C-alpha positions as a Markdown table, in Angstrom:
| # | Residue | x | y | z |
|---|---|---|---|---|
| 1 | Met | 11.6 | -85.9 | -7.3 |
| 2 | Leu | 11.3 | -89.4 | -8.7 |
| 3 | Leu | 14.5 | -91.4 | -8.2 |
| 4 | Arg | 15.6 | -94.8 | -9.6 |
| 5 | Thr | 17.9 | -96.5 | -7.2 |
| 6 | Ser | 19.9 | -99.7 | -8.0 |
| 7 | Cys | 22.2 | -102.0 | -6.0 |
| 8 | Tyr | 24.2 | -104.7 | -7.6 |
| 9 | Leu | 26.1 | -107.1 | -5.4 |
| 10 | Glu | 28.2 | -110.1 | -6.5 |
| 11 | Phe | 29.7 | -112.6 | -4.1 |
| 12 | Asp | 32.2 | -115.4 | -4.5 |
| 13 | Ile | 31.0 | -118.1 | -2.0 |
| 14 | Glu | 33.2 | -121.1 | -1.1 |
| 15 | Val | 30.7 | -123.0 | 1.2 |
| 16 | Gln | 27.0 | -123.0 | 1.6 |
| 17 | Thr | 26.3 | -119.7 | 3.4 |
| 18 | Pro | 23.2 | -118.2 | 5.1 |
| 19 | Phe | 22.5 | -114.5 | 4.3 |
| 20 | Ile | 20.2 | -111.9 | 5.6 |
| 21 | Phe | 19.8 | -108.9 | 3.2 |
| 22 | Met | 18.2 | -105.5 | 3.9 |
| 23 | Leu | 17.7 | -103.9 | 0.4 |
| 24 | Arg | 14.1 | -103.0 | 0.0 |
| 25 | Pro | 12.8 | -99.5 | 0.7 |
| 26 | Arg | 9.4 | -99.2 | 2.2 |
| 27 | Ser | 6.7 | -96.5 | 1.7 |
| 28 | Gly | 6.2 | -94.0 | 4.5 |
| 29 | Ser | 5.6 | -90.3 | 5.2 |
| 30 | Gln | 8.9 | -89.3 | 3.6 |
| 31 | Gln | 9.0 | -91.6 | 0.5 |
| 32 | Trp | 6.7 | -93.6 | -1.7 |
| 33 | Val | 7.8 | -96.7 | -3.5 |
| 34 | Ile | 6.4 | -96.7 | -7.1 |
| 35 | Ser | 7.9 | -100.0 | -8.3 |
| 36 | Glu | 10.6 | -102.5 | -7.4 |
| 37 | Glu | 12.6 | -105.3 | -8.9 |
| 38 | Tyr | 14.6 | -107.8 | -6.8 |
| 39 | Arg | 16.6 | -110.4 | -8.8 |
| 40 | His | 19.1 | -113.0 | -7.6 |
| 41 | Thr | 21.2 | -115.5 | -9.5 |
| 42 | Pro | 21.1 | -118.4 | -9.2 |
| 43 | Trp | 17.4 | -118.7 | -8.3 |
| 44 | Leu | 17.0 | -119.6 | -4.7 |
| 45 | Pro | 14.1 | -119.7 | -2.2 |
| 46 | Val | 14.0 | -116.3 | -0.4 |
| 47 | Phe | 12.0 | -115.7 | 2.7 |
| 48 | Glu | 11.1 | -112.2 | 3.8 |
| 49 | Phe | 10.4 | -110.9 | 7.3 |
| 50 | Thr | 10.0 | -107.6 | 9.1 |
| 51 | Asp | 12.6 | -106.9 | 11.8 |
| 52 | Pro | 11.8 | -105.1 | 15.1 |
| 53 | Tyr | 12.5 | -101.7 | 13.5 |
| 54 | Gly | 10.1 | -102.2 | 10.6 |
| 55 | Asn | 12.8 | -103.0 | 8.0 |
| 56 | Leu | 12.1 | -105.5 | 5.2 |
| 57 | Cys | 14.7 | -108.3 | 5.4 |
| 58 | Gln | 15.3 | -111.2 | 3.0 |
| 59 | Arg | 16.7 | -114.6 | 4.1 |
| 60 | Leu | 18.4 | -117.1 | 1.8 |
| 61 | Ile | 21.0 | -119.9 | 1.8 |
| 62 | Ala | 23.6 | -119.4 | -1.0 |
| 63 | Pro | 25.4 | -122.5 | -2.5 |
| 64 | Pro | 29.1 | -122.4 | -3.4 |
| 65 | Gly | 29.8 | -120.3 | -6.5 |
| 66 | Asn | 28.8 | -116.8 | -7.5 |
| 67 | Leu | 25.7 | -115.1 | -6.0 |
| 68 | Ile | 24.4 | -112.0 | -7.6 |
| 69 | Ile | 21.8 | -109.7 | -6.0 |
| 70 | Asn | 20.4 | -106.9 | -8.1 |
| 71 | Thr | 17.7 | -104.6 | -6.9 |
| 72 | Val | 16.1 | -101.6 | -8.7 |
| 73 | Ser | 13.4 | -99.3 | -7.2 |
| 74 | Glu | 11.6 | -96.2 | -8.3 |
| 75 | Val | 10.8 | -94.0 | -5.3 |
| 76 | Met | 9.2 | -90.6 | -5.0 |
| 77 | Val | 10.8 | -88.4 | -2.5 |
| 78 | Ser | 10.6 | -84.8 | -1.5 |
| 79 | Asp | 12.8 | -82.2 | -3.3 |
| 80 | Thr | 13.8 | -80.8 | 0.1 |
| 81 | Ser | 14.1 | -82.2 | 3.6 |
| 82 | Asp | 11.9 | -80.8 | 6.2 |
| 83 | Tyr | 13.4 | -78.6 | 8.9 |
| 84 | Leu | 11.8 | -76.6 | 11.7 |
| 85 | Pro | 14.1 | -74.5 | 13.9 |
| 86 | Gly | 12.5 | -74.1 | 17.3 |
| 87 | Ala | 10.6 | -77.4 | 17.2 |
| 88 | Pro | 10.3 | -78.4 | 20.9 |
| 89 | Phe | 11.9 | -81.1 | 22.9 |
| 90 | Val | 9.4 | -83.9 | 23.7 |
| 91 | Asp | 9.2 | -84.8 | 27.3 |
| 92 | Ile | 10.0 | -88.5 | 27.9 |
| 93 | Glu | 6.5 | -89.2 | 29.3 |
| 94 | His | 5.0 | -88.1 | 26.1 |
| 95 | Leu | 7.1 | -90.1 | 23.7 |
| 96 | Pro | 5.5 | -93.0 | 21.8 |
| 97 | Asp | 6.4 | -96.4 | 23.0 |
| 98 | Ser | 8.1 | -97.2 | 19.6 |
| 99 | Val | 10.5 | -94.3 | 20.1 |
| 100 | Leu | 11.8 | -95.2 | 23.6 |
| 101 | Ser | 14.5 | -97.6 | 22.5 |
| 102 | Tyr | 16.2 | -94.8 | 20.6 |
| 103 | Leu | 17.0 | -93.1 | 23.9 |
| 104 | Leu | 19.3 | -95.8 | 25.2 |
| 105 | Pro | 23.1 | -96.3 | 24.7 |
| 106 | Ser | 23.8 | -98.9 | 22.0 |
| 107 | Arg | 26.8 | -100.8 | 20.7 |
| 108 | Phe | 28.2 | -98.0 | 18.5 |
| 109 | Cys | 26.5 | -95.0 | 20.3 |
| 110 | Glu | 27.7 | -94.9 | 23.9 |
| 111 | Ser | 25.5 | -91.9 | 24.8 |
| 112 | Asp | 26.2 | -92.3 | 28.5 |
| 113 | Arg | 29.7 | -91.0 | 27.8 |
| 114 | Phe | 28.7 | -87.8 | 25.9 |
| 115 | Leu | 26.6 | -85.7 | 28.3 |
| 116 | Asn | 29.3 | -83.2 | 29.2 |
| 117 | Leu | 30.3 | -82.7 | 25.5 |
| 118 | Ala | 26.7 | -82.4 | 24.4 |
| 119 | Thr | 25.8 | -79.9 | 27.1 |
| 120 | Ser | 28.8 | -77.8 | 26.1 |
| 121 | Ile | 27.9 | -77.9 | 22.4 |
| 122 | Thr | 24.2 | -77.0 | 23.0 |
| 123 | Ser | 24.7 | -74.3 | 25.6 |
| 124 | Gly | 22.3 | -71.5 | 25.0 |
| 125 | Cys | 20.2 | -73.4 | 22.5 |
| 126 | Leu | 16.4 | -73.8 | 22.7 |
| 127 | Leu | 15.6 | -77.4 | 23.8 |
| 128 | Gly | 14.8 | -79.6 | 20.8 |
| 129 | Tyr | 15.5 | -79.0 | 17.2 |
| 130 | Asp | 18.0 | -76.2 | 17.8 |
| 131 | Gln | 20.1 | -78.5 | 20.1 |
| 132 | Val | 20.3 | -81.2 | 17.3 |
| 133 | Ser | 21.2 | -78.5 | 14.7 |
| 134 | Ala | 24.0 | -77.4 | 17.0 |
| 135 | Ile | 25.2 | -81.0 | 17.3 |
| 136 | Glu | 25.1 | -81.5 | 13.6 |
| 137 | His | 27.1 | -78.3 | 13.0 |
| 138 | Trp | 29.7 | -79.4 | 15.7 |
| 139 | Val | 30.2 | -82.8 | 14.1 |
| 140 | Arg | 30.6 | -81.2 | 10.6 |
| 141 | Glu | 33.2 | -78.7 | 11.9 |
| 142 | Asn | 35.2 | -81.0 | 14.2 |
| 143 | Ile | 35.3 | -84.4 | 12.6 |
| 144 | Val | 37.1 | -84.9 | 9.2 |
| 145 | Tyr | 34.9 | -86.5 | 6.6 |
| 146 | Glu | 36.4 | -89.5 | 4.9 |
| 147 | Met | 34.4 | -90.2 | 1.7 |
| 148 | Glu | 35.9 | -93.6 | 1.0 |
| 149 | Gly | 34.1 | -96.4 | 2.7 |
| 150 | Ser | 35.6 | -98.4 | 5.6 |
| 151 | Asp | 35.1 | -101.9 | 6.8 |
| 152 | Ile | 36.4 | -101.0 | 10.3 |
| 153 | Gln | 33.5 | -100.6 | 12.8 |
| 154 | Leu | 34.3 | -97.9 | 15.3 |
| 155 | Ser | 32.1 | -96.5 | 18.1 |
| 156 | Ala | 31.2 | -92.9 | 18.6 |
| 157 | Thr | 33.7 | -92.6 | 21.4 |
| 158 | Glu | 36.5 | -94.0 | 19.2 |
| 159 | Ile | 35.6 | -91.7 | 16.3 |
| 160 | Asn | 35.5 | -88.7 | 18.6 |
| 161 | Gln | 39.1 | -89.6 | 19.7 |
| 162 | Arg | 40.2 | -90.3 | 16.2 |
| 163 | Gly | 38.7 | -87.1 | 14.8 |
| 164 | Ser | 37.7 | -88.5 | 11.4 |
| 165 | Gly | 35.3 | -91.0 | 9.9 |
| 166 | Val | 32.8 | -92.0 | 7.2 |
| 167 | Cys | 29.2 | -91.1 | 7.0 |
| 168 | Arg | 28.2 | -93.9 | 9.4 |
| 169 | Asp | 30.7 | -92.6 | 12.0 |
| 170 | Phe | 29.3 | -89.0 | 11.7 |
| 171 | Ser | 25.9 | -90.3 | 12.4 |
| 172 | His | 27.0 | -92.4 | 15.3 |
| 173 | Ile | 28.5 | -89.3 | 17.1 |
| 174 | Gly | 25.4 | -87.2 | 16.3 |
| 175 | Ile | 23.1 | -90.0 | 17.7 |
| 176 | Ala | 25.2 | -90.4 | 20.9 |
| 177 | Leu | 25.2 | -86.7 | 21.5 |
| 178 | Cys | 21.4 | -86.4 | 21.0 |
| 179 | Arg | 20.6 | -89.4 | 23.2 |
| 180 | Ser | 22.8 | -88.0 | 26.0 |
| 181 | Leu | 20.3 | -85.1 | 26.1 |
| 182 | Ser | 17.3 | -87.4 | 26.1 |
| 183 | Ile | 16.5 | -86.7 | 22.5 |
| 184 | Pro | 15.6 | -89.9 | 20.6 |
| 185 | Ala | 17.9 | -90.5 | 17.6 |
| 186 | Arg | 18.3 | -93.3 | 15.1 |
| 187 | Leu | 20.5 | -94.3 | 12.3 |
| 188 | Val | 19.2 | -94.4 | 8.7 |
| 189 | Val | 20.9 | -96.2 | 5.8 |
| 190 | Gly | 20.0 | -95.8 | 2.2 |
| 191 | Tyr | 20.7 | -93.7 | -0.9 |
| 192 | Leu | 21.3 | -90.0 | -1.5 |
| 193 | His | 20.9 | -88.5 | -4.9 |
| 194 | Gly | 24.0 | -86.6 | -6.0 |
| 195 | Leu | 26.3 | -88.2 | -3.5 |
| 196 | Val | 30.0 | -88.2 | -4.7 |
| 197 | Pro | 31.4 | -90.7 | -4.9 |
| 198 | Met | 28.2 | -92.7 | -5.2 |
| 199 | Asp | 27.7 | -95.4 | -2.6 |
| 200 | Leu | 25.2 | -96.3 | 0.0 |
| 201 | His | 24.9 | -93.6 | 2.6 |
| 202 | Ala | 24.1 | -93.1 | 6.3 |
| 203 | Trp | 22.5 | -90.2 | 8.1 |
| 204 | Phe | 20.5 | -89.8 | 11.4 |
| 205 | Glu | 17.1 | -88.7 | 12.4 |
| 206 | Ala | 16.1 | -87.1 | 15.7 |
| 207 | Tyr | 12.6 | -87.2 | 17.2 |
| 208 | Ile | 11.5 | -83.6 | 18.0 |
| 209 | Gly | 8.2 | -81.9 | 18.1 |
| 210 | Gly | 6.3 | -85.1 | 17.7 |
| 211 | Arg | 8.0 | -86.5 | 14.5 |
| 212 | Trp | 11.4 | -87.5 | 13.0 |
| 213 | Tyr | 13.6 | -85.0 | 11.3 |
| 214 | Thr | 16.6 | -85.7 | 9.1 |
| 215 | Phe | 20.2 | -84.5 | 10.0 |
| 216 | Asp | 23.3 | -85.2 | 7.9 |
| 217 | Ala | 26.6 | -83.6 | 9.0 |
| 218 | Thr | 28.4 | -84.9 | 5.9 |
| 219 | Gln | 26.5 | -82.4 | 3.7 |
| 220 | Ala | 27.1 | -78.7 | 3.7 |
| 221 | Glu | 23.4 | -78.0 | 3.8 |
| 222 | Leu | 20.1 | -79.9 | 4.2 |
| 223 | Lys | 18.6 | -81.1 | 0.9 |
| 224 | Gly | 16.2 | -83.7 | -0.5 |
| 225 | Gly | 16.9 | -86.9 | -2.4 |
| 226 | Tyr | 17.2 | -89.3 | 0.5 |
| 227 | Val | 15.8 | -92.9 | 0.0 |
| 228 | Ala | 15.8 | -94.9 | 3.3 |
| 229 | Ile | 16.1 | -98.7 | 3.2 |
| 230 | Gly | 16.9 | -99.3 | 6.9 |
| 231 | Tyr | 16.4 | -97.8 | 10.4 |
| 232 | Gly | 18.0 | -98.9 | 13.6 |
| 233 | Arg | 19.8 | -97.9 | 16.8 |
| 234 | Asp | 23.2 | -98.0 | 15.1 |
| 235 | Ala | 25.1 | -99.8 | 12.3 |
| 236 | Ala | 24.6 | -103.2 | 14.0 |
| 237 | Asp | 20.9 | -103.0 | 13.1 |
| 238 | Val | 21.1 | -101.8 | 9.5 |
| 239 | Ala | 23.7 | -103.8 | 7.7 |
| 240 | Ile | 22.6 | -104.2 | 4.1 |
| 241 | Phe | 23.7 | -107.9 | 4.4 |
| 242 | Asn | 24.8 | -110.2 | 7.1 |
| 243 | Gln | 26.4 | -113.6 | 6.3 |
| 244 | Phe | 27.0 | -116.4 | 8.7 |
| 245 | Gly | 29.9 | -118.9 | 8.7 |
| 246 | Pro | 33.2 | -118.5 | 6.8 |
| 247 | Pro | 33.4 | -115.1 | 5.2 |
| 248 | Ser | 32.5 | -114.8 | 1.5 |
| 249 | Asn | 34.2 | -112.4 | -0.9 |
| 250 | Leu | 32.2 | -109.4 | -2.1 |
| 251 | Ile | 33.5 | -109.2 | -5.7 |
| 252 | Thr | 31.4 | -106.3 | -7.0 |
| 253 | Lys | 29.3 | -103.6 | -5.4 |
| 254 | Gln | 27.7 | -101.0 | -7.8 |
| 255 | Ile | 25.3 | -98.4 | -6.5 |
| 256 | Asp | 23.4 | -95.9 | -8.7 |
| 257 | Val | 20.8 | -93.2 | -8.1 |
| 258 | Ile | 19.4 | -91.2 | -11.0 |
| 259 | Gln | 16.6 | -88.7 | -11.2 |
| 260 | Ile | 14.0 | -89.8 | -13.8 |
| 261 | Ala | 11.4 | -87.1 | -13.3 |
| 262 | Gln | 11.0 | -83.8 | -11.6 |
| 263 | Gly | 8.2 | -82.0 | -9.8 |
| 264 | Asn | 6.4 | -82.1 | -6.5 |
| 265 | Ala | 4.2 | -85.1 | -7.1 |
| 266 | Phe | 5.4 | -86.5 | -3.8 |
| 267 | Thr | 3.1 | -84.2 | -1.8 |
| 268 | Gln | 0.1 | -86.2 | -2.7 |
| 269 | Phe | 1.5 | -89.1 | -0.6 |
| 270 | Lys | 2.9 | -87.2 | 2.3 |
| 271 | Asp | 1.4 | -88.1 | 5.7 |
| 272 | Ala | -0.9 | -90.7 | 4.1 |
Protein backbone atom coordinates (compact mmCIF):
# COMPACT_ATOMS: atom_id res chain seq x y z
CA MET A 1 0.00 0.00 0.00
CA LEU A 2 1.06 3.57 -0.65
CA LEU A 3 0.83 5.77 2.43
CA ARG A 4 1.16 9.51 2.92
CA THR A 5 2.50 10.32 6.38
CA SER A 6 2.67 13.80 7.86
CA CYS A 7 4.02 15.23 11.09
CA TYR A 8 3.36 18.84 12.17
CA LEU A 9 5.18 20.15 15.25
CA GLU A 10 4.98 23.69 16.62
CA PHE A 11 7.14 24.90 19.51
CA ASP A 12 7.12 28.06 21.62
CA ILE A 13 10.80 28.80 22.30
CA GLU A 14 11.94 31.31 24.93
CA VAL A 15 15.72 31.20 24.37
CA GLN A 16 17.96 30.06 21.55
CA THR A 17 17.72 26.26 21.62
CA PRO A 18 19.66 23.49 19.85
CA PHE A 19 17.48 20.65 18.50
CA ILE A 20 18.10 17.23 16.99
CA PHE A 21 15.13 15.84 15.05
CA MET A 22 14.55 12.32 13.73
CA LEU A 23 11.66 12.62 11.29
CA ARG A 24 12.78 11.19 7.94
CA PRO A 25 11.98 7.60 6.95
CA ARG A 26 14.59 5.82 4.88
CA SER A 27 14.17 3.21 2.18
CA GLY A 28 14.93 -0.41 3.01
CA SER A 29 13.71 -3.95 2.54
CA GLN A 30 10.38 -3.24 4.28
CA GLN A 31 9.56 0.21 2.85
CA TRP A 32 10.39 2.46 -0.07
CA VAL A 33 10.27 6.25 0.16
CA ILE A 34 8.68 7.68 -3.00
CA SER A 35 8.82 11.38 -2.09
CA GLU A 36 9.48 13.68 0.87
CA GLU A 37 8.91 17.26 1.98
CA TYR A 38 10.65 18.75 5.02
CA ARG A 39 9.69 22.33 5.82
CA HIS A 40 10.56 24.52 8.78
CA THR A 41 9.51 28.03 9.74
CA PRO A 42 11.41 30.27 10.16
CA TRP A 43 14.05 29.25 7.65
CA LEU A 44 17.15 28.02 9.47
CA PRO A 45 20.36 26.23 8.51
CA VAL A 46 19.79 22.49 9.02
CA PHE A 47 22.57 19.91 9.07
CA GLU A 48 21.82 16.22 8.60
CA PHE A 49 23.81 13.25 9.86
CA THR A 50 23.32 9.50 10.21
CA ASP A 51 23.46 8.16 13.75
CA PRO A 52 25.08 4.82 14.76
CA TYR A 53 21.80 2.97 14.06
CA GLY A 54 21.40 4.32 10.53
CA ASN A 55 18.72 6.89 11.40
CA LEU A 56 18.58 10.20 9.52
CA CYS A 57 18.89 13.06 12.04
CA GLN A 58 18.60 16.82 11.52
CA ARG A 59 20.39 19.43 13.66
CA LEU A 60 19.37 23.06 13.97
CA ILE A 61 19.50 25.98 16.41
CA ALA A 62 16.10 27.61 16.90
CA PRO A 63 15.83 31.30 17.85
CA PRO A 64 13.25 32.57 20.38
CA GLY A 65 9.69 32.54 19.06
CA ASN A 66 7.66 29.90 17.24
CA LEU A 67 9.34 27.02 15.43
CA ILE A 68 7.26 24.92 13.03
CA ILE A 69 8.47 21.62 11.57
CA ASN A 70 6.26 20.01 8.94
CA THR A 71 7.22 16.77 7.19
CA VAL A 72 5.27 14.84 4.54
CA SER A 73 6.36 11.54 2.99
CA GLU A 74 4.88 9.10 0.52
CA VAL A 75 6.07 5.61 1.35
CA MET A 76 5.30 2.24 -0.23
CA VAL A 77 4.92 -0.50 2.36
CA SER A 78 3.67 -4.05 2.36
CA ASP A 79 -0.04 -4.79 2.80
CA THR A 80 0.91 -7.39 5.40
CA SER A 81 3.81 -7.91 7.81
CA ASP A 82 5.96 -10.96 7.29
CA TYR A 83 5.68 -13.77 9.81
CA LEU A 84 7.35 -17.16 9.89
CA PRO A 85 6.48 -19.49 12.77
CA GLY A 86 9.29 -21.95 13.28
CA ALA A 87 12.00 -19.55 12.06
CA PRO A 88 15.10 -20.66 13.96
CA PHE A 89 17.10 -19.01 16.71
CA VAL A 90 20.42 -17.67 15.39
CA ASP A 91 23.45 -18.75 17.41
CA ILE A 92 25.45 -15.82 18.74
CA GLU A 93 28.56 -16.74 16.76
CA HIS A 94 26.56 -16.44 13.53
CA LEU A 95 25.00 -13.04 14.20
CA PRO A 96 26.14 -10.08 12.06
CA ASP A 97 28.33 -7.57 13.91
CA SER A 98 25.67 -4.87 13.45
CA VAL A 99 23.15 -6.94 15.43
CA LEU A 100 25.26 -7.67 18.52
CA SER A 101 24.45 -4.44 20.37
CA TYR A 102 20.79 -5.47 20.42
CA LEU A 103 21.62 -8.38 22.73
CA LEU A 104 22.70 -6.21 25.64
CA PRO A 105 20.73 -4.58 28.48
CA SER A 106 19.98 -0.90 27.87
CA ARG A 107 18.57 2.04 29.78
CA PHE A 108 14.89 1.07 29.43
CA CYS A 109 15.30 -2.65 28.70
CA GLU A 110 17.00 -4.34 31.67
CA SER A 111 17.15 -7.75 30.04
CA ASP A 112 19.44 -9.10 32.75
CA ARG A 113 16.39 -9.02 35.10
CA PHE A 114 13.96 -10.94 32.90
CA LEU A 115 15.51 -14.38 32.30
CA ASN A 116 13.29 -16.30 34.75
CA LEU A 117 10.11 -14.70 33.43
CA ALA A 118 11.12 -15.19 29.80
CA THR A 119 11.99 -18.84 30.42
CA SER A 120 8.58 -19.40 32.00
CA ILE A 121 6.71 -17.65 29.19
CA THR A 122 8.48 -19.59 26.43
CA SER A 123 8.53 -23.01 28.06
CA GLY A 124 7.89 -25.67 25.40
CA CYS A 125 8.36 -23.28 22.47
CA LEU A 126 10.68 -23.93 19.56
CA LEU A 127 13.74 -21.71 19.84
CA GLY A 128 13.42 -18.56 17.74
CA TYR A 129 10.26 -17.09 16.25
CA ASP A 130 7.89 -19.14 18.39
CA GLN A 131 9.55 -17.84 21.56
CA VAL A 132 9.09 -14.22 20.46
CA SER A 133 5.50 -14.91 19.46
CA ALA A 134 4.84 -16.30 22.95
CA ILE A 135 6.43 -13.19 24.48
CA GLU A 136 4.29 -10.91 22.32
CA HIS A 137 1.14 -12.81 23.39
CA TRP A 138 2.11 -12.66 27.07
CA VAL A 139 2.65 -8.89 26.95
CA ARG A 140 -0.69 -8.40 25.19
CA GLU A 141 -2.53 -10.48 27.78
CA ASN A 142 -0.77 -9.28 30.93
CA ILE A 143 -0.08 -5.56 30.43
CA VAL A 144 -2.96 -3.11 30.08
CA TYR A 145 -2.62 -0.95 26.98
CA GLU A 146 -2.98 2.79 27.56
CA MET A 147 -3.66 4.44 24.21
CA GLU A 148 -3.06 8.00 25.38
CA GLY A 149 0.58 9.07 25.20
CA SER A 150 2.70 9.63 28.28
CA ASP A 151 5.73 11.81 28.91
CA ILE A 152 6.83 9.61 31.82
CA GLN A 153 9.74 7.40 30.81
CA LEU A 154 9.56 4.06 32.60
CA SER A 155 11.77 1.02 32.21
CA ALA A 156 10.62 -2.49 31.37
CA THR A 157 11.00 -3.51 35.01
CA GLU A 158 8.85 -0.61 36.18
CA ILE A 159 6.17 -1.29 33.57
CA ASN A 160 6.08 -4.98 34.51
CA GLN A 161 5.47 -3.98 38.13
CA ARG A 162 2.91 -1.34 37.15
CA GLY A 163 1.01 -3.64 34.80
CA SER A 164 0.09 -0.99 32.21
CA GLY A 165 1.74 1.24 29.66
CA VAL A 166 1.76 2.83 26.23
CA CYS A 167 3.08 1.31 23.00
CA ARG A 168 6.66 2.24 23.88
CA ASP A 169 6.37 0.40 27.20
CA PHE A 170 4.91 -2.71 25.54
CA SER A 171 7.89 -2.77 23.21
CA HIS A 172 10.40 -2.28 26.02
CA ILE A 173 9.10 -5.33 27.88
CA GLY A 174 9.08 -7.43 24.71
CA ILE A 175 12.65 -6.37 23.94
CA ALA A 176 13.90 -7.10 27.46
CA LEU A 177 12.32 -10.56 27.44
CA CYS A 178 13.80 -11.39 24.02
CA ARG A 179 17.30 -10.22 24.91
CA SER A 180 17.24 -12.24 28.13
CA LEU A 181 16.98 -15.32 25.86
CA SER A 182 19.83 -14.08 23.63
CA ILE A 183 17.45 -13.06 20.86
CA PRO A 184 18.45 -9.64 19.44
CA ALA A 185 15.61 -7.13 19.65
CA ARG A 186 15.29 -3.44 18.85
CA LEU A 187 12.76 -0.64 19.21
CA VAL A 188 11.17 0.93 16.14
CA VAL A 189 9.34 4.27 16.08
CA GLY A 190 7.22 5.49 13.22
CA TYR A 191 3.69 5.49 11.83
CA LEU A 192 0.97 2.85 11.69
CA HIS A 193 -1.91 3.16 9.23
CA GLY A 194 -5.27 2.84 10.98
CA LEU A 195 -3.96 3.54 14.48
CA VAL A 196 -6.68 4.92 16.79
CA PRO A 197 -6.18 7.52 18.12
CA MET A 198 -3.64 8.55 15.48
CA ASP A 199 -0.18 9.37 16.82
CA LEU A 200 3.38 8.24 16.39
CA HIS A 201 3.73 4.57 17.28
CA ALA A 202 6.35 2.18 18.67
CA TRP A 203 6.80 -1.53 18.08
CA PHE A 204 9.74 -3.93 18.22
CA GLU A 205 11.64 -6.22 15.90
CA ALA A 206 13.45 -9.45 16.72
CA TYR A 207 16.30 -10.97 14.73
CA ILE A 208 15.38 -14.55 13.90
CA GLY A 209 16.24 -16.85 11.04
CA GLY A 210 18.76 -14.39 9.61
CA ARG A 211 16.51 -11.29 9.41
CA TRP A 212 14.35 -8.86 11.41
CA TYR A 213 10.66 -9.60 12.03
CA THR A 214 7.99 -7.18 13.31
CA PHE A 215 6.12 -7.74 16.59
CA ASP A 216 3.49 -5.43 18.09
CA ALA A 217 1.69 -6.50 21.26
CA THR A 218 -0.61 -3.46 21.12
CA GLN A 219 -2.40 -4.88 18.06
CA ALA A 220 -4.77 -7.84 18.13
CA GLU A 221 -3.16 -9.31 15.03
CA LEU A 222 -0.17 -8.68 12.81
CA LYS A 223 -0.89 -6.45 9.84
CA GLY A 224 0.82 -4.15 7.36
CA GLY A 225 0.94 -0.38 7.15
CA TYR A 226 4.02 0.29 9.30
CA VAL A 227 6.38 3.13 8.33
CA ALA A 228 9.62 3.21 10.34
CA ILE A 229 11.49 6.45 10.99
CA GLY A 230 13.85 5.35 13.75
CA TYR A 231 15.56 2.23 15.12
CA GLY A 232 17.46 1.85 18.37
CA ARG A 233 18.14 -0.11 21.53
CA ASP A 234 15.24 1.60 23.33
CA ALA A 235 13.40 4.93 23.53
CA ALA A 236 16.57 6.81 24.47
CA ASP A 237 17.86 6.20 20.92
CA VAL A 238 14.73 7.03 18.92
CA ALA A 239 13.22 10.28 20.24
CA ILE A 240 11.69 12.20 17.34
CA PHE A 241 13.30 15.31 18.81
CA ASN A 242 15.80 16.17 21.51
CA GLN A 243 16.24 19.74 22.75
CA PHE A 244 19.04 21.07 24.88
CA GLY A 245 18.87 23.82 27.49
CA PRO A 246 15.69 25.24 29.08
CA PRO A 247 12.65 23.20 27.96
CA SER A 248 10.56 24.58 25.11
CA ASN A 249 6.79 24.23 24.95
CA LEU A 250 5.40 21.90 22.29
CA ILE A 251 2.21 23.77 21.35
CA THR A 252 0.90 21.49 18.61
CA LYS A 253 1.57 17.96 17.41
CA GLN A 254 -0.49 16.65 14.51
CA ILE A 255 0.13 13.21 13.00
CA ASP A 256 -1.70 11.86 9.94
CA VAL A 257 -1.40 8.66 7.93
CA ILE A 258 -3.64 8.09 4.91
CA GLN A 259 -3.67 5.48 2.19
CA ILE A 260 -3.47 7.06 -1.24
CA ALA A 261 -3.24 3.96 -3.43
CA GLN A 262 -3.73 0.24 -3.15
CA GLY A 263 -2.04 -2.76 -4.65
CA ASN A 264 1.11 -4.74 -4.20
CA ALA A 265 3.57 -2.50 -6.06
CA PHE A 266 5.85 -2.69 -3.03
CA THR A 267 7.05 -6.15 -4.04
CA GLN A 268 9.19 -4.73 -6.83
CA PHE A 269 11.37 -3.01 -4.20
CA LYS A 270 11.55 -5.78 -1.63
CA ASP A 271 15.03 -7.09 -0.81
CA ALA A 272 16.55 -4.67 -3.33
